[in-house]
LOSE-39345 format. One record per atom (N, C-alpha, C): z, y, x; residue in one letter. Coordinates in steps of 0.1 Angstrom, whole numbers, plus 2048, in hexadecimal, padded with zeros to 3 digits. Atoms other than C-alpha are relative to their C-alpha. Layout:
N
ZYXA
...
% end
This chain:
541
80B80A801M
8E8A2DAE7M
8047F37F9M
7FA80C806Q
8FEA0FADDQ
8028027F1Q
7FD7FD80ER
908A21ABDR
7F38007F8R
80D7FF806R
8E3A27AB5R
7FB7F17FDR
80580E801R
8DBA01ABBR
8087F97F4R
7F880680BR
8F99F7AA4R
7FB8047F2R
8057FB80DR
8ECA0DA88R
7F37F97FCR
80C807803V
8CA9FEA8BV
8027F17FCV
7FD80E803V
8D89DBA8BV
8067FF7F1V
7FA80080DV
8EE9E3A6CV
7F58027F5V
80A7FD80AL
8D09F2A5AL
7F67F47FEL
80980C801L
8BA9D4A62L
8077F57F8L
7F980B807R
8D59BCA55R
8008037F1R
8007FC80EK
8D79D0A34K
7F37FE7FAK
80E801805M
8B19D0A30M
7FD7F17FEM
80280F801L
8B19AAA37L
8077FA7F4L
7F880580BT
8CC9A4A1ET
7FA8037F3T
8077FC80CC
8BA9B8A04C
7F37F87FDC
80C808801A
89A9A5A0BA
8037F27FBA
7FC80D804I
8AB984A07I
8048007F1I
7FC7FF80EC
8BB98F9E6C
7F48017F6C
80C7FF808V
89999A9D9V
7F87F37FEV
80880D800I
8889799E3I
8077F67F7I
7F9809809A
8A49669D2A
7FF8037F1A
8027FC80EL
8A197A9B2L
7F37FC7FBL
80D804805V
87C9759B0V
7FF7F17FEV
80080E801A
8819509B6A
8067FB7F3A
7F980380CL
89A94E99AL
7F78037F3L
8087FC80BL
883960982L
7F37F77FEL
80C808800S
86694998BS
8027F27FBS
7FD80E804V
878929982V
8017FF7F1V
7FF80280FH
87491B95EH
80C7F67FEH
7F4808803V
89690E953V
7FF7FC7F1V
80180580EH
8938F7934H
80E7FD7FBH
7F3803806V
8B28F891EV
7FD7FA7F2V
80380580DP
8B18E1900P
8068087F5P
7FC7F880BV
8B38F38DFV
80B7F97F8V
7F5808806F
8C88D78CFF
8057F680AF
7FC80A7F6P
8DA8C78ECP
8077F47FBP
7F980C805S
8EE8B08D6S
7F77F77F6S
809807809F
8CF8A58C1F
7FC7F3806F
80480D7FCK
8C78808C2K
7F57FB7F7K
80A805808V
8A886F8B6V
8067F47F8V
7FA80A807P
8B3859899P
7F97F3802P
80680E7FFD
8AE83389AD
7FB7FC7F3D
80680580CF
89682B87FF
7FD7F1800F
80380E801A
890808872A
7F17FE802A
80E8047FED
86F7F6876D
7F78087F5D
8077F880AP
85680E865P
7F67F97F8P
80B807808Y
83F7F3857Y
8067F67F6Y
7FB80880BK
8587E2841K
8008087F3K
8007F980DL
8587EA81CL
80D809800L
7F57F67FFP
86F808817P
80C7FB7F8P
7F3803807T
89480380ET
80380C7F8T
7FE7F5808I
89781A7F1I
80E8047FEI
7F27FC803T
8BC8187EBT
80780780BT
7FA7F97F4Q
8C482580EQ
7FB80F800Q
8057F37FEQ
8AE84480AQ
7FE8087F3Q
8037F880CH
8A784E7E6H
80B7FE7F5H
7F680080AE
8C68557D2E
7FC8097F4E
8047F780BI
8C58667B0I
80180F803I
7FE7F27FCK
8D28867BFK
7FE80180FK
8027FD7F2Y
8C98957E0Y
80880D804Y
7F97F57FBQ
8DE8AD7F5Q
7F7809808Q
8077F67F7I
8D18CD806I
8017FB80EI
8008057F2L
8C78C3829L
80580A80AL
7FC7F77F6S
8D58D2849S
7F3806807S
80C7FA7FAT
8BE8E885FT
7FA7F680AT
8068097F7E
8B88CA876E
7F87F67F9E
80880A807Q
8A78B685BQ
7F78077F6Q
80A7FA80AS
88A8BC843S
8007F67F4S
80180880CW
8838AF820W
7F87F4803W
80980B7FDT
86889982FT
8087F5807T
7F880A7F9E
881887846E
80A7FA7F6E
7F6805809E
89B88482BE
7FA7F67F5E
80680880BL
883876810L
7F87F4805L
80980B7FCA
86E85F826A
8087F4801A
7F980D7FFP
87983B822P
8017FC80FP
7FE8027F2P
88682E843P
7F67F7807P
80A8097FAH
86B814847H
7F2805801H
80D7FA800L
84E82C845L
7FC80580EL
8047FB7F3S
839836863S
7FE80F7FFS
8027F27FFQ
83585986FQ
7F28047FCQ
80D7FB802T
81786E864T
7F87FF80DT
8088027F3P
7FC86487EP
7FA80D805P
8077F47FAL
7EE87D896L
7F37FB806L
80D8047FAP
7C987C8A1P
8017FC80EP
8008057F3S
7C48678C0S
7F7809809S
8087F97F7R
7B88798DFR
7F47F8805R
80A8097FBK
7A285B8E6K
7F38017F7K
80B80180AL
78C8628C8L
7FD80E7FAL
8047F3807D
7798818BBD
7FE7FD7F1D
80180480EV
78087C896V
7F880A7F8V
8077F6807T
76D89B88DT
7F17FD7FET
80E804800G
74B88D895G
7F780C7FFG
8087F4801G
73E8B0898G
8038087F4G
7FD7F880CN
74C8BB876N
80A80B804N
7F67F67FDS
7618DB875S
80E7FB7FES
7F2804801N
7868D8879N
8058007F1N
7FB7FF80ES
78C8E4855S
7FB7F57F7S
80680B807N
7758CA847N
8077F3803N
7FA80C7FCI
7858AE85BI
80E7FF7FBI
7F2800805V
7A88B8850V
8007FC7F2V
80180380EK
79D8B682CK
7FE7F17FEK
80380E802L
790893831L
80D7F7801L
7F48087FEW
7B288683DW
80C8057F9W
7F57FA806K
7C989D82AK
8047F87F3K
7FB80780CP
7DE889810P
80180A7F4P
7FE7F780BP
7E18977EDP
80F8057FFP
7F27FC801S
8018AB7E5S
8077F67F7S
7F7809808N
81D8957D8N
8078077F5N
7FB7F880BR
8288B27C2R
80F7FD7FER
7F28027FFD
84C8AA7CCD
8057F37F8D
7FD80D806F
84B8877BCF
8067F780BF
7FA8097F7V
86386F7CDV
8057F47F9V
7FB80C807P
86F84C7C6P
80E8027FAP
7F3800807C
88C8497ADC
8017F37F9C
7FF80D806V
8948257A7V
80E7FB7FEV
7F3805802E
8B98247A5E
8037FE7F2E
7FE80380EP
8C6815785P
80980A7FAP
7F87F6808S
8D782A76AS
80F7FC800S
7F1803800S
8FD82C765S
8037F57F7S
7FD80A809N
8FA813749N
7FC7F2805N
80480D7FAY
8EB7F8760Y
80B7F8805Y
7F58087FCT
9027DB766T
7FC7F5809T
80380C7F7S
9047BE77FS
7FC7F57F7S
80580B808P
8F379F773P
80B7F87FAP
7F6808807A
90778C759A
7FF7F1804A
80080F7FDE
90E76675BE
7F37FB7FAE
80D805804P
8EB75675AP
8017F57F6P
80080B80BR
8E274073CR
7F87F4805R
80880B7FBG
8C972B750G
7F880480CG
8077FE7F4Y
8B072976CY
7F18037FCY
80E7FD802L
88D73976DL
7F87FC80CL
8098047F6L
873727782L
7F38077FEL
80C7F8802V
85373A789V
7F57FA809V
80C8047F8H
83172D794H
7F780B800H
8087F47FFT
81E74B7A0T
7F17FB801T
80E803800N
7F874C79EN
7F880B805N
8097F67FBG
7DB75E7AFG
80280280FG
7FF7FD7F2G
7D876E7D1G
80D808803G
7F47F97FBL
7F37817E5L
80580B7F6L
7FB7F4808N
7F47A17D0N
8027FD7F2N
7FE80480DQ
7F17907AFQ
80E7F97FFQ
7F38077FFM
80F77A7B9M
80B80A802M
7F67F57FER
8227997C5R
8048067F3R
7FE7FA80CA
81F7AA7A4A
8087F67F6A
7FA80A809G
82878A791G
80F7FD804G
7F28027FCI
8477847A6I
80980B7FCI
7F87F4803C
8547A77A0C
8028007F1C
7FE80180FD
84E7A377AD
80A7F57FCD
7F680B803M
86178277AM
80E803804M
7F37FB7FEV
87E79378AV
8068087F4V
7FC7F880CA
87F7AB76CA
8027F67F5A
7FF80980BV
87A78E754V
80D7F8801V
7F38077FEA
89877B764A
80B8097FBA
7F57F7804R
8AD79A75ER
8018017F1R
8017FE80EI
8A179D73AI
8067F47F9I
7FB80C807I
8A8779730I
80D7FA806I
7F48047FAN
8C7776746N
7FF7F2806N
80280C7F9A
8BB75B75DA
80380180FA
8008017F1T
8C1750781T
7F27FD804T
80D8027FBL
8A0754792L
7FF7F880CL
8028087F5V
8957397A9V
7F4806808V
80B7FA7F8V
8807467C6V
7F37FA7FCV
80C805806P
85D7447B8P
7F77F880AP
8098087F8E
84372B7C4E
7F3808801E
80D7FA7FEL
8237397D2L
7F57F77FCL
80C808805D
80172E7C5D
7F97F980CD
8068087F6K
7F37127DAK
7F37FA7FBK
80B807806R
7D77087C3R
7F480A7FDR
80B7F6804S
7C27287C0S
7F47FE809S
80D8007F8F
7A072F7D0F
8037FE80FF
7FE7FF7F1W
7B07357F2W
8077F4806W
7FA80C7FBQ
7C37147F4Q
80A80380BQ
7F77FC7F6D
7E0724807D
80D7F87FED
7F4808801S
7FE70D80FS
80D807803S
7F47F87FCS
81672A817S
80B7FF7F5S
7F47FF809N
839729808N
80580E7FFN
7FB7F2802F
84C7487FCF
80580580EF
7FA7FB7F4S
85F74A81DS
7F680280CS
80A7FE7F6D
83F748831D
7F980E7FFD
8077F4803V
832768821V
80A80C7FFV
7F67F6803F
85277B816F
80D7FD807F
7F38027FAD
874781824D
80A7FB7F5D
7F980680BE
88776980DE
80E8057FFE
7F17FC800D
8AB772817D
80180F7FBD
8007F2804H
8A3797813H
7FE8027F1H
80380080EF
8947917F1F
80C7FC7F8F
7F4805807I
8B377E7E5I
80B80B801I
7F57F77FEN
8CC7977F3N
7FE80E7FAN
8037F2805S
8BA7B77E8S
8028007F1S
7FF80180EL
8BB7AB7C4L
80D7FC7FAL
7F3806804A
8DF7A07C3A
8078087F5A
7FA7F880BN
8E97BD7ACN
7F88007F3N
80980080CD
8CC7B6794D
7FF7F27FAD
80380E804V
8C5791792V
8057F680AV
7FC80A7F7K
8D47727A1K
7F47F8804K
80B8077FBV
8BA7627B7V
8057F5809V
7FC80C7F8I
8BD73F7C7I
7F37FA806I
80C8067F9K
8A572B7DEK
7FB7F47F8K
80480C807K
8A670B7CAK
8097FD7F5K
7F880480BV
8B26FC7AAV
80B7F6805V
7F680A7FBP
8D46EA7B0P
7FC7F27FDP
80480E802K
8D06C57B4K
8067FA7F3K
7FA80680CE
8E86BD798E
7F88037F3E
8087FD80CL
8CE6CD780L
7F27FA800L
80D8077FFS
8B26B678AS
7FB7F97F3S
80480780CT
8B36A5769T
8038097F3T
7FD7F780BA
8BB6C4754A
7F48027F7A
80B7FD80AA
8A66CC735A
7F980D805A
8087F57FCR
88A6E273FR
7F38027F8R
80C7FE808A
86B6F272FA
7F6808809A
80B7F97F9V
84A6FE73DV
7FA80A7F5V
8047F680AK
84071E72CK
7F580A806K
8097F67FCH
82173472EH
80480D7F9H
7FB7F3806F
830757728F
7F38087FBF
80B7F8806R
81A76D712R
7FD80C809R
8037F57F8S
807787725S
80480E7FBS
7FC7F2803W
8137AC726W
80B8007F5W
7F680180BS
8327A3711S
80B80A803S
7F57F67FFG
84F7BB70BG
80E7FA7FEG
7F2804802M
8747B9705M
8027F67F5M
7FE80880CD
8737AA6E2D
7FC7F1803D
80580D7FDY
85F78C6EEY
8097F8809Y
7F88077F6Y
87578470CY
80F7FE7FBY
7F3801805E
89678B6FBE
8017F77F4E
80080980CG
88C7786DCG
7FB7F2803G
80680D7FEE
87375B6E1E
8057F980CE
7FD8077F4I
87A754705I
80F7FE802I
7F28027FFA
8A075A706A
8067F57F7A
7FB80B809S
8A57436E8S
7FE7F2805S
80280E7FAM
8987266FDM
80C7FB808M
7F48057F9W
8B972570FW
8097F77F8W
7F9809809E
8C77146F1E
7FD7F1802E
80580E7FFD
8B36F56F9D
7FD7FC80FD
8048037F3Y
8AB6F871EY
80980780AY
7F97FA7F5Q
8BD6FF73FQ
7F780780AQ
80A7FC7F7I
89E705752I
7F38047F9I
80D7FC805I
87F719748I
7F680380CI
80A7FF7F5R
86071775ER
7F48097FAR
80B7F7804A
84773475BA
7F37FA807A
80C8077FBA
82572375FA
7F780A808A
8087F67F9K
81474476AK
80980D801K
7F87F47FES
822766776S
7F880D7FES
8087F4800D
80577E774D
7FF8077F2D
8017F880CS
80579A75AS
8087FB7F4S
7F780580BR
82278B746R
80980A7FAR
7F77F6804L
8357AB742L
7F880D7FDL
8077F4804A
82A7CB730A
80080A80AA
8007F57F7N
8207E9744N
80980B7FCN
7F97F4806N
83080272DN
80A7FC7F5N
7F780180BN
84B806712N
80B7F5803N
7F58097FDL
8667F3725L
80C80A804L
7F47F77FCP
88A80172CP
7FE80580FP
8027FA7F3L
88A81874AL
8077F880BL
7F98087F6D
8A380275DD
7F87F4803D
80980C7FDI
88B7E475AI
7F4805809I
80B7FA7F8Q
86E7FA768Q
80580380EQ
7FA7FD7F2K
884806785K
8037F3807K
7FD80D7F9L
88E7E278CL
7F37FA805L
80D8057FBR
8697D878FR
7FC80780DR
8037F87F3C
8657F47A9C
8097FC80BC
7F78057F6R
8837E97BCR
7FC7F3806R
80580D7FCA
8767C67BCA
7F4801809A
80D7FF7FAC
8537D07C7C
80180780EC
8017F87F4Y
85A7EB7E1Y
80D7FF809Y
7F58027F8E
87C7E17EEE
8037F1803E
7FC80E7FEA
8847BC7E9A
7F67F7806A
80B80A7FCL
8627AC7EEL
7FA80580DL
8057FE7F3R
85E7B2813R
7F87F4806R
80780B7FAF
84679E828F
8097FA80AF
7F88077F6A
854784840A
80080880DA
8007F87F3P
85F793862P
7F47FE809P
80B8027F7Q
843782875Q
7F38077FBQ
80C7FA805I
82979085EI
80180F801I
7FE7F27FEE
8387B385FE
7FE80480FE
8027FD7F2A
8397B2885A
7F1800804A
80E8007FEM
8147A8886M
7F980B7FAM
8067F5807G
80B7C286DG
80380D807G
7FD7F47F9K
81D7DD881K
7F780180DK
8098007F4L
8097D28A0L
7F28047FDL
80E7FC804L
7E87D688EL
7FF80E7FDL
8007F2803V
7F27F8881V
80080880DV
7FF7F97F3D
7FC8038A4D
7F2801807D
80D8007F9R
7DA7F88B2R
7F68087F9R
8097F7807M
7C780A896M
80380E803M
7FC7F27FDR
7DB82989DR
7FB80580ER
8057FC7F3S
7CF8298C1S
7F28067FFS
80D7FA802Y
7AD8338B3Y
80180D7F9Y
7FE7F3808G
7BB85089FG
8027FD7F2G
7FF80280EP
7BE85587AP
7F57F67FBP
80A80A803Y
7AC838868Y
8007FE7F1Y
80280480EI
79F82D846I
8027F17FFI
80080F804A
7A980B838A
7F77FE7F5A
80B80280AL
78B7FF825L
8027F17FBL
7FE80E806H
7937E280DH
7F27FC7FBH
80E804803L
7707D480DL
8007F37F9L
7FF80C808R
7727BB7F1R
7F27FA7FDR
80E805801Y
7507AB7F8Y
8017F2806Y
7FE80E7FCE
75C7877FCE
7FA7F77F6E
807809808K
74D7687EEK
8077FE7F2K
7F980380DD
7687627D3D
7FF80C7F7D
8017F4809M
7667867C6M
7F28017FAM
80E7FF805L
7407857C3L
7FD7F57F6L
80280B809A
7407637B3A
8078037F2A
7F97FD80CF
75B76E79AF
7FA80B7F7F
8057F5807S
74C78F791S
7F17FF7FCS
80E802803G
728782790G
7F780B806G
8077F57FAC
71C79F7A6C
7F77FB80BC
80A8067F6T
6FC7967B9T
7F680B805T
8097F67FCH
6EC7B87C0H
7FE7FF80FH
8048007F2D
6DA7B87E2D
8017F2806D
7FF80E7FAL
6DF7927E6L
7F37F97FEL
80C808801S
6C47787EBS
8027F67F4S
7FF80980BP
6BC75F7CFP
8097F4804P
7F780C7FBV
6CD7437E4V
80E8047FFV
7F27FC800E
6ED7577E8E
8058027F1E
7FC7FE80EA
6ED7607C2A
8037F27FAA
7FE80E805D
6E973A7BAD
80D7FA805D
7F48057FBE
7067327D1E
80C8057F9E
7F57F9807L
71D74B7C0L
8017FB7F2L
80080580DR
71373F79ER
8067F17FFR
7FB80D800T
71B71B7A7T
80F800802T
7F17FF7FEI
73E7257B4I
8068047F3I
7FA7FB80DR
745737793R
8007F57F6R
80180B80AE
73971977EE
80A7F5803E
7F780B7FCN
74F701792N
80E804801N
7F27FC800T
76E716791T
8058007F2T
7FD80380EV
77F709772V
80880C7F9V
7F87F5807H
79872676CH
7F980D7FFH
8087F4803W
77D74076DW
7F97FE7F3W
80480280DK
775743749K
7F18047FDK
80D7FB803V
755758749V
7F67FA80AV
80A8077F8K
737745757K
7F3808801K
80D7F9801E
71875974CE
80380F801E
7FE7F27FDI
71877C75BI
7F3807804I
80C7F87FDD
6FC79675BD
80480A80CD
7FD7F87F4S
6FE7A577FS
7FD80E7FFS
8057F2801K
6EA7C4777K
8098087F7K
7F77FA80AE
7007CC759E
80E803806E
7F37FF7FAQ
7207C676DQ
80080C80AQ
8017F57F6R
7147DE789R
7FF80D7F9R
8037F4807S
7087F9771S
80D8067F9S
7F37FC806K
72B7FA761K
80B80380AK
7F67FE7F6G
73C7FD782G
80A7F5802G
7F780B7FFY
74B7DA781Y
7FE7F880DY
8038077F3C
73D7CF7A3C
80680780CC
7FC7FA7F4P
74B7D57C5P
7F5807807P
80A7FA7F8L
7387ED7DBL
7FB7F780BL
8058087F4T
7227DC7F5T
80480780DT
7FD7F97F3P
7297E381AP
7F680C802P
80A7F57FEK
7097F881BK
80380C7F7K
7FC7F5809E
71480C7FCE
80C808805E
7F47FA7FBV
73681280CV
7FD80A80BV
8047F77F5G
72582182BG
7FA80D7FBG
8067F4806I
711839815I
80B8097FAI
7F47F9807F
731842802F
80880880AF
7F87F97F6L
74584A821L
7F980B807L
8087F57FAT
72985E831T
80080C7F7T
8017F680AA
726872811A
80D8087FFA
7F37FA800L
74B879811L
80280A80CL
7FF7F77F4G
747889833G
8077F980CG
7F98067F4Y
75886F84AY
7F67FE80BY
80A8027F5P
74787086CP
7FF7F2805P
80280D7FBS
73A85287ES
80A7FB809S
7F58047F7S
757853896S
80D7FC7F9S
7F4803808T
77084B87AT
8037F1802T
7FC80E7FFP
78482B881P
8027FA7F2P
7FF80780DI
782813864I
8067F2802I
7FA80D800Y
7987F585EY
7FB7F87F4Y
80680880BI
7877DA849I
80B7F67FBI
7F6809806A
7A27CB832A
7FA7F67F7A
80780A808A
7917AC826A
8007F3807A
80280D7FAG
78A78882BG
7F27FF805G
80E8027FBE
76877A835E
7F68077F7E
80A7F9808I
74D79182AI
7F47F77FDI
80B809804Y
73277F816Y
7F3805807Y
80C7FC7F9G
71278082BG
80380380FG
7FC7FE7F2G
72578684CG
7FB80D806G
8037F47F8D
71A79E867D
7F38067FBD
80D7FA805A
6F77A2858A
8028097F4A
7FD7F880BR
7067B0838R
80880D804R
7F87F57FBM
71D7C784CM
7F8809809M
8087F97F6A
7017D4863A
7FF80F7FDA
8027F2803D
6FA7F4851D
80D808801D
7F37F97FFL
71F7FE84EL
80480180EL
7FC8007F2Q
7257F4872Q
7F880A808Q
8097F67F9T
70880A87DT
80580E7FDT
7FB7F3804R
71682886AR
80E803807R
7F37FE7FBY
73A822876Y
8037F580AY
7FF80A7F5P
73B80F897P
80F7FC803P
7F28047FDI
76281189AI
8057FA7F4I
7FC80780CM
7677F7880M
8087F4804M
7F780A7FBM
7857E0885M
8057F77F4M
7FA809809S
7967C3874S
80B7F9807S
7F58077FAK
7B47AE87AK
7FB7F680BK
8068097F7E
79E79588CE
7FB80780DE
8047F97F4K
7917B08A4K
80C807807K
7F47F97FAL
7B37C18AAL
8097F7806L
7F68097FBA
7C77A28B1A
7F87F4806A
80680B7F9S
7C07848C7S
8017F47F7S
80080C807V
7BA7618BAV
80E7FA800V
7F28057FEE
7DD7578C7E
8098087F7E
7F77F8808E
7EE7748B5E
7FE7FD7F1E
80380280FL
7DD76C893L
8027F17FCL
80080F802E
7E0746897E
80B7FC7F5E
7F680480BP
801743881P
7FB8037F2P
8057FC80DC
7EF754864C
7F37FA7FCC
80D805803V
7CD744866V
8017F47F7V
80080A80AN
7C572D849N
80B8027F6N
7F77FD80AH
7DF73E834H
7FC80E7FAH
8067F4805A
7CD75781EA
80B80B7FCA
7F67F6804S
7ED767811S
80680880CS
7FB7FA7F4Q
7FA76E834Q
7F680A806Q
80B7F87FBM
7D977C83FM
7FF80D7F7M
8017F5809A
7D8792820A
80C809801A
7F47F87FEA
7FB79E827A
7FE80A80CA
8037F77F4L
7EF7AC849L
7F780B7FBL
8097F5806D
7D37BF837D
80880A7F8D
7F87F8809Y
7EC7CC81EY
80880A808Y
7F87F77F8I
8037DB839I
7F780A806I
8097F77F9V
7E67EB84CV
7FA80A7F6V
8067F780BS
7D87F982BS
80B80A7FBS
7F67F7805V
7F980881FV
80380A80AV
7FD7F67F5E
7FE819841E
7F5808804E
80C7F87FBS
7DB827844S
80180E7FCS
8007F1803D
7D384C843D
7F88027F3D
8087FF80DV
7B9846827V
7FD7F17FCV
80380E805F
7B5826812F
7F58027F6F
80B800809I
79481F801I
7FD7F27FCI
80480D804P
78E8007ECP
7F28007FAP
80E801805S
76A7F57E4S
8007FA7F2S
7FF80680EY
7777E47C4Y
80F8017FCY
7F27FE804S
7967E97AFS
8067F27FCS
7FA80C803G
7A47C67B2G
80F800802G
7F18017FFN
7C87BA7B6N
80580780DN
7FC7F97F3M
7CA7C57DBM
7FF80F7FFM
8027F2801A
7BC7E77D4A
80B8077F7A
7F77FA809R
7D37ED7B7R
80E800806R
7F38017FAA
7F27E17CAA
80280A80BA
7FF7F77F5V
7EB7F67E8V
80180F7FBV
8007F3806E
7E38157D3E
80E8047FAE
7F37FD806G
8048127C0G
80B80280BG
7F67FF7F5H
81880D7E0H
7FF80D807H
8027F37FAR
80882B7F0R
80480C7F7R
7FB7F6809R
8108407D1R
80F801801R
7F1800800F
8348357D3F
80580680DF
7FC7FB7F3L
83683E7F8L
7FD80E803L
8027F27FEG
82C8627F3G
7F28047FDG
80E7FD804H
8098617E4H
7F780280CH
8098007F4R
7F6859804R
7F28007FAR
80E7FE804K
7D1860802K
7F97F27FDK
80780C805T
7BF8447EET
7F48057F8T
80C7FC807I
79B84A7E5I
7FA7F47F8I
80480B809S
7908357C7S
7F18037FCS
80E7FE803P
76A8337C5P
7FD7FF7F2P
80580180DD
75A83A7A4D
7F37F8800D
80C8097FDR
74381C7A6R
7F58027F6R
80B7FE80AK
731823785K
7F780C803K
8087F47FDA
727846790A
7F87FE80DA
8078027F3L
71F83B7B4L
7F47F77FFL
80C809801V
70881F7A9V
7F48077FBV
80B7F8804R
6F2838797R
7FA80880CR
8057F97F4L
6EF84C7B7L
7FA7F780AL
8068097F6F
6E982E7CDF
7F27FB7FBF
80D804806D
6CD8237B5D
7F580B802D
8097F57FEK
6BD8457B8K
7FC80180FK
8048017F2I
6BE8427DEI
7F67F5802I
80A80B7FEE
6AC8217DCE
7F28037FAE
80D7FC807L
6928307C4L
7F980C808L
8067F57F9G
68D84D7DCG
80180D7F9G
8007F3808T
6968687C2T
80C809806T
7F67F77F9I
6B48747D7I
8027FA80EI
7FE8047F2R
6BB8737FCR
80E803804R
7F37FD7FAE
6DA871811E
80080E806E
8007F27FAG
6E589481BG
80A8087F8G
7F67F7806K
6F78B280EK
8017FF7F1K
80180180FS
6EC8AF7EAS
8087F37FBS
7F880C803L
6F988B7E8L
80F801803L
7F27FE7FBS
7188947FBS
8088087F6S
7F97F7809N
7218B07E3N
8037F87F3N
7FE80780CK
71C8997C5K
80C7F6801K
7F680A7FEV
73287D7D4V
80E807801V
7F37F97FFI
74E8957DEI
8058067F3I
7FC7FA80DE
74E8A67BCE
8067F57F7E
7FC80B809I
7518847AAI
80E7FB804I
7F48067FBH
76F87A7C0H
80B80A803H
7F67F67FEK
78389A7C0K
80D7FC7FAK
7F4804807K
79C88C7A8K
8037F1800K
7FE80F7FFR
79C8687B4R
8067FD80ER
7FB8017F2Q
7B186C7D4Q
80F7FD801Q
7F28057FFG
7D385F7CAG
80B80A7FDG
7F67F6803S
7E487F7BES
8097FB7F5S
7F680480AP
80387C7A7P
7FA8027F2P
8037FF80ER
7FC875782R
8077F47F9R
7F980A808K
80B861766K
7F77F37FFK
80880C802R
80083D761R
7F88007F4R
8097FF80BK
7E383A74AK
8037F57F5K
7FD80980BG
7E982A728G
7F37F87FCG
80B808804P
7D1814714P
7F48097FCP
80C7F9804I
7AD81E70CI
8008027F1I
8007FD80ES
7AA82E6EAS
7F77F77F9S
809809809G
79D8166CFG
8027F2803G
7FF80E7FDT
7A67F66E1T
80C7FA7F9T
7F5807808K
7BC7DC6CFK
8037F3807K
7FC80E7FCG
7CF7BC6D6G
80280080FG
7FF8027F1M
7CE7AF6FAM
7F7809807M
8097F77F9D
7B17C5702D
80780E802D
7F97F37FFR
7C87E36FCR
8097FF80DR
7F78017F4F
7E17D6716F
7F87FF80DF
8088027F4R
7C57CC72ER
7FA80D805R
8067F37FCS
7B77F072DS
80A809806S
7F67F77FBE
7D87FF738E
7FF800810E
7FF8007F2E
7DD80975CE
80D7F8803E
7F580A7FDA
7F37EE76CA
80C808806A
7F47FA7FCF
8177F7773F
80180380FF
7FF7FF7F1Y
8157F1799Y
7F4808806Y
80B7F77FBV
7F580679CV
80680E801V
7FB7F3801N
809825793N
80E8007FAN
7F2801806P
82F824790P
80680D7FBP
7FB7F3805L
831848783L
7FD8007F1L
7F47F97FDP
84485276EP
80C7F8802P
7F4808800D
85C83576FD
80880080DD
7F98027F3C
864833794C
7FD80C809C
8027F47F8L
8588557A1L
80480C7F7L
7FB7F5807C
86A875797C
7FE80D808C
8027F37F9R
86589A79FR
80D806804R
7F47FA7FAR
87F8A97B6R
7FF80F7FCR
7FF7F2804Q
88A8CB7A8Q
80C806805Q
7F47F97FBP
8A18E47B9P
8078077F5P
7F87F880AL
8BD8F37A4L
80380D806L
7FD7F47F9N
8CD90E7B9N
8037FE80EN
7FD8017F1V
8D29157DEV
80E7FC801V
7F28057FCN
8F09037EDN
8057F67F5N
7FC80A809T
8F08EA7D0T
7F87F4802T
80880C7FES
8E38C77CDS
7F38017F9S
80E801807L
8BF8BF7C4L
8007F47F8L
80080C808T
8BA8A87A8T
7F17FB7FDT
80D806803I
89D89179EI
7FF7FF7F1I
80280180FK
88E89477BK
7F57F67FEK
% end
């Protein structure tokens, strides 16, 4: 009897042990154990993504094959660039459109393997002993001054001068009192160009009585002019002052090292001041919270309309006000302008209402976030009403930031424009309503950074369609949309060589008709990356 009980107890123990083992095994199989694929991988510490890119750190003439932990995108992206934005969960960016259509709206053009190549050639030498000092008085708004400053860096190299940090224009329409260091990072500018041009902040005191000359450099001039007529002035003067800086250097037919220097100056050396970059980054982050966004450079401000003589859709009182401004602005040479003729030729900025029709025809839904990169719109809220109704998520620096945050930049047009510049360069899509200095500068910068999507409205073609809408001969809808999309298929910022002069033009008109250097730095500063063989280096051509 006892033996039988012992056998039962042993059997029960074995069954219990088996049951426990089965339960334990099931429990182990049910648990998800996460093992890192790359346990030693660390997220790299990137620099501030909203500073202008440091080319020398990222873009060498030759590129090495990357390891499996890196991609060509990571290797070639300048360290200051932001990541490709992801659609925000807070916003339905499709607006009812199919996913395939919405992807096309935001998809950038192929960069066709073009990457920055701005390193100097093997024949490029350190700056020689300077023969004198070059003072520069810049003129125009922010982006006109930016281009002029970069050109004067190249001119200083050509004529072998020490460049004194340029003076910003304080007498233009905007009456901005900002100094160079208020808008740009002065120390970075000086240090970045150390191997190209000697740059100092002020002329030495001992040269206060030195012989100096004020010179209006000839527009769109080449090497012969600067190496000959201008460089010969060192025989009589120690200081040469450039009275103006805009369009003083040719767009084309300059040595490749000079062209690359212009790009290094523009896209590396001429960073905005730290406080402006920080504020710009904040604005971009706040726009990103709405999802992918369009930066709309709505050049519909009083000065632009007065200068261009464009009065379409304005009242007689408004037209008279603009004409009076034009007549009273001494340095604006053309006073009598036919507004209808200007508009029919595509020389006028699109109105806010026209921009709304254009965006709708392109297919952007009403839920699209739009950043208005502009100053005060002429006509205020009343003129913006139609566009605001179509696209209610319409932001500006004044809406995204508090009065206290913007206070340091208020009443300083160049600093406010710098904020718009940063948000525009970093946008998913950039659309200018007019091809002015800001539009051209941003387009060129976006090309340099990888051909980000930039839609350039064909204003001449659009005006004809808008007029048909007003006459009632065409309506908004699929037909109009198809026409607008077809017109702009090849106007979205894809890689192409810089356009030369218009055939048949002569003299200064020939230079004026060329595409400006900073609108499209290809081929001088953008080269196509071409693989040779596996396990060998990749070179840039």
